N, C-alpha and C positions, 0 to 999 in steps of 0.2 A: 390755520396751518402754519408751518414754519416757512419763513422767508429767508433764502440763502443768498450770500454774496461771497465772492472771493476778492481779497484786497491785499495791499502791501502796506506794512507798517512804515509810517513816515516820521513819527516821533513818539517817545515815551514821555507822557505828561507827569505822572507821579506814581508812587508805589506805597503800599502799606501791607502789613503782614497778610500773605495769601492772595494778594490781588495787584494787578498792574493796569493802569489806565493809559490808553493809547489813542493816537490819531491814526486812522487807517484810510488810505486812498482806495476808493471803489469807483465803479463806472459813473456814479452820479456825482462824485466829488469826494470830499473828506467826511468821515464820520468818527464819532467818539466810540471807542470800544473798550471792553473790560475783559481781561484774561485772568484765569486762576492758575498760576504756574504749577501748583501741586497736581492739577488735573491735566493740563494741556502743555506744560512746558512754559518757559519764559520767552516771549517773543522779543526779538531785537529789531532795530531799524533795518529795513530792507527785506525782512522775512515775509513770505507769503502766508496769509492766514485765511482760514475758512470761518465765515461769520454767520451767526444766526441774527438776523436783523428784524425779528418780529417786534420787539419792544419799541424800536425806533419807528417802524411803520405804523404802529398803533398810537404813537405819541404818549407813551406811558410817562407819568411824572416821576414815579419811583421806578428806578431801573431803566431809564431811557438810554440804554447803551445797546450797541451791537455786542453780542457775546462771542468771544473767540471759542470756537468749538475744537479747532485743531491747528497746530503749527506743523504742517506735513514734513518740513525739512529739519525740524528741531524737536523731536519727540522727548518727553520726559523720561527719566530712568524708571525702570520697573520698580515697584515698591519692594522693600525687603523687611523682614522681621514679622512678628506675630500680628494677628488681627484677622478676623473673618466676618466682621459685621459689614454687610453690603448696604450702602445708603444710596439714595436716588436709584433704587433698584429697577433693573430692566429698562433703564434709559441709556442712551449712548455714552453718557458720562458717569455711569455707576462707579462708585469708589469703595474700596475696601479699607476699613478703619479698625483700630483696636478699641473695642468698647470696654469701659471701666468694669462692666458687669460680666464680661465673658470669661471663660475658664483660663485663658492665657494671660489675663490681666493681673498685674501685681495687686490690684484692688479687689480682686474677685472674692477673697476670703472676707474682707471687710463688708462687702455688699451681699454676700450669699444669703445670710440670714437677717440682714438689716431690715427693720420693719418700722422704723420711727426716725423722724428728724428732730426729735427731742424738744418739741415746742418751738422750733425755729419759726420766726415770722416769715411768711411767704407773701410778697406783694404781687398781686396779679393785675395786669392791665391788658387792654385790648390792643393798642397800637405800639409798635416798636419805638416810636418817637417819645413815648412816655418814659422810657428807661433813664435817660440822663436827668430828666426833671425829677423823677423819684429819687435818684441818687443825690441830687441837690438838697432835697428835703431831709434825707437820711443824714448826710454829712454835716448839714447846718447844725444839727443837734448832737450827733454822735460821730465825731471825726475819726475815731480810732477803730471803727468796726470793719469786719471783713464781709464783703457783699459779693455773691456770685450771681451771674446772669444765666438763667436757664431758658434756652431758646426752643420754642415750639416750631413746628414745620408748616404753619399756615401761610407764611409769606416766603421770603427768600429761603432757599435750602442751604446755600453756603454761608456760614457765619462770616466768611471773608468779605462778603458784600457790604457789611456794616462798617463804614469808616468810623462811626461813633464807638463801636465796640473796640476797634483797634486803638483809638485814642484814649479811651477810658482805661484799657488795660495798661497802656504805656504810662499813664499817670497814676496807676495803682488805685484807681477808683473801683476797679473790679479785681477780685482775687482770682477770677477765672470765668471762662464761658463754657457752659455745658450744652452741647447740641443733642437734641433728642428726636426720636422718631426718624423721619427721613432727612432731617437737617444734619449737617456735618461741618467739620472744620473748626470746632471748638477746642479748647484746651483739654476737655474731657468729652468723650463720646458716650452716649447711653442709648439703650434700645427704646425706652419709654420715658414719658415724663416722670413716672414714679421713680425709676432708677436714676433719672437725672436729678431729682430733688434729693434722693439719698446720697448721690455722689457729691452734690453741692455741700452737703453737711459733713459726710464722713471721708471724702477724698480731699476736697478743697478747704474744709474747716470753716465754712461760712457761718456767720452769725445771722445773716439775712439772705434770702434768695428773692430775686425779682424774676417773674415769669411773664414773657410776652412772646408773640410771634415775631419772626424776623421781619425785616423791612418789606413793604409791598402788600399791605392789606388788600384783600379782594372783597368787594361788595357788589350786590346786585339791586339794591333798593327794595329788597324783600325782607320779611321778618327774620327768616332763617338762613338766607343765602349770603352769609358773610363769614370770612375766615376767623374773625374775632370771636365767634361763638365758642371757640375752644377756651376762652377765658373762664367760662363756667366749669368746664371739665378740669381746669387747673385748680379751681377752688376745691373741687371734690378730691383731687389727688392730694393736695396739701392737707386736707382734713383727715383723710384715711391714713395718712402717715404721721398723724399726731403733730402736725404743724399748726401754726396759727394763721389762717388765711386772712389777708387784708385786701379788700377789693378796691382798686383805684377806678373811680368813675371816669368815663369819657365825657367831658363837659366842654362846650364851646360857646363863645359869644361871637366868634368871627366867621363861623361856617355859614354859607349862604343857603345850605340845604336845611329845610325846616326840621327834618327828622333828626338832625344832629345838633340843633340849637338847644341850649340848656343841657340836660342829661340826655345823651344820645340813646336812641332806641337800641343800639348795640349793647349798651350796658344793661338796660332794662331787660332785654331778652337773655343775655348770657348769665346775669346774676339772678334774675327773677324767675327764669324758667329752666335753665340748664343746670345751674349750681343747686344741687340737692342738699349739700351740707351747709351749715350756717357759716357766714364769714362776718368780719367787721367791715362794714361799708363806710368808707371815709367820705364825709361831706364837708367841703371847705366852708368856713364861715365867711362867705363872700358878702360884700355890702350891697345895699340898695335892692331895687326891685328884681334885678337878675339873680342876686343871691337868694331872695325869697322864692323865686321860681325853681331854682335848683333844689332847695330844701324840700319844696312841695313835691317835685317829681321824684326825688330819691326816697321819699316817705313810702312810696309804693313797695319798696324792697323790705320794709320792716316786718312784713309777715313771716319772713324766713330768717332774715339777717339782723344783726345789731347795727344800728345807725350810730356812727361816732362823728360828732361835729368837732372839727379841728381848726384852731385859730390859724390865720394866714399871715400874721405880722412877721415881717422879716423874710418871707419867702421870695418876694419879688427881688430883693437884693441878693439872696442866695442864688436865684436863677440867673441873674445877670453875671454872676461869677462862674457860671458853668464852664468847664474846660473844653466843651464841644459846642458847636452851633446847635441851637434849639430850633427845630422846624417841624411842623406837622401839616401835611397836605399843602405844602408851599407857604404856610404862614409862620412867621417868626414870633419871638417872644411878645413883642408889643402888639402884634396884630391879632393874637389870640391868647392874651394873658391868662384868661380863666382856665384854659386847657392845661397850661403848664403849672399854674398854681395848684390846681386840683391834684395833678400827679405828685407834685412836691409835698402836698399835704398828706398823701398816703405814705410817702417816705418818712415824713415827720412822725406820723403815728407809729410806724413800724419801729422807729428809733425809741419811742416812748415805751414800747413793749419790752425792750431790753433792759430798761432801768429798774 
């Protein structure tokens, strides 16, 4: 259940598009908090704020913030203009946005009968942390392409939560962010993953789309109880829209949990059981015994998918040049190199599909 606190803003730590990080004084001391000004207004030093402290109390690694629910004395302006898509529906912070696919949108005509992404490569990954690594692989081989990020709603709902997305947009590594389902706050809003992919192609003019959930993967240690299962559905969506699905494996040499060492059981379930359409599954040509293990585990997916072995030379250097910090489950590039190289290899293969 929700844990509530009332506090006073003592400092503004930093800002990025759609979000403000704060220090807030509460009864127990100071805590770090995050506010989304488009939803709750922009808190200033001295403001009283109402906080949801559930994530802090649970010690969540991703999203370990108190969340500002309201700034009672500084409410945001009422929205104006068109838009009737309601996201985060029937929660206290439900928001109305203009969907690219709705009738009032200037893009409605382009999307009304759209049924194909014209063979666009669609790179699908389990975790949000794969996004910048995939882009490193893409741009290492094809620096001039346009890439859109299509965000599923299995993790964070506001795209504003992702500092990586904000930085990647600022550096023109993404031509736009498309938020789908219940997620919101992207450059383009869409009702479903399908219209999100169509919008990436026909609204943003993307050459490649990358699909992952937002930050904050949820897992239960069971075969089916993890939010990344939606990666398999993304393969299906890309295929039905005449895209070229590229499956990025979740591979780790640094995870202490046996079920995620080598090829994660998340990838084997999402691509092996949920994805009913064939994809190109990228297997990095990693050296040594670990590389052999990864190739052997991935071979189980060959009954439905095409296994593509991709060389990894130069990818470590490309990853070190990433414009944003690389981190997955608290591990950086050198702590779990195999994870990031595997994601970058998927990007490299998607770039090759364009040539």
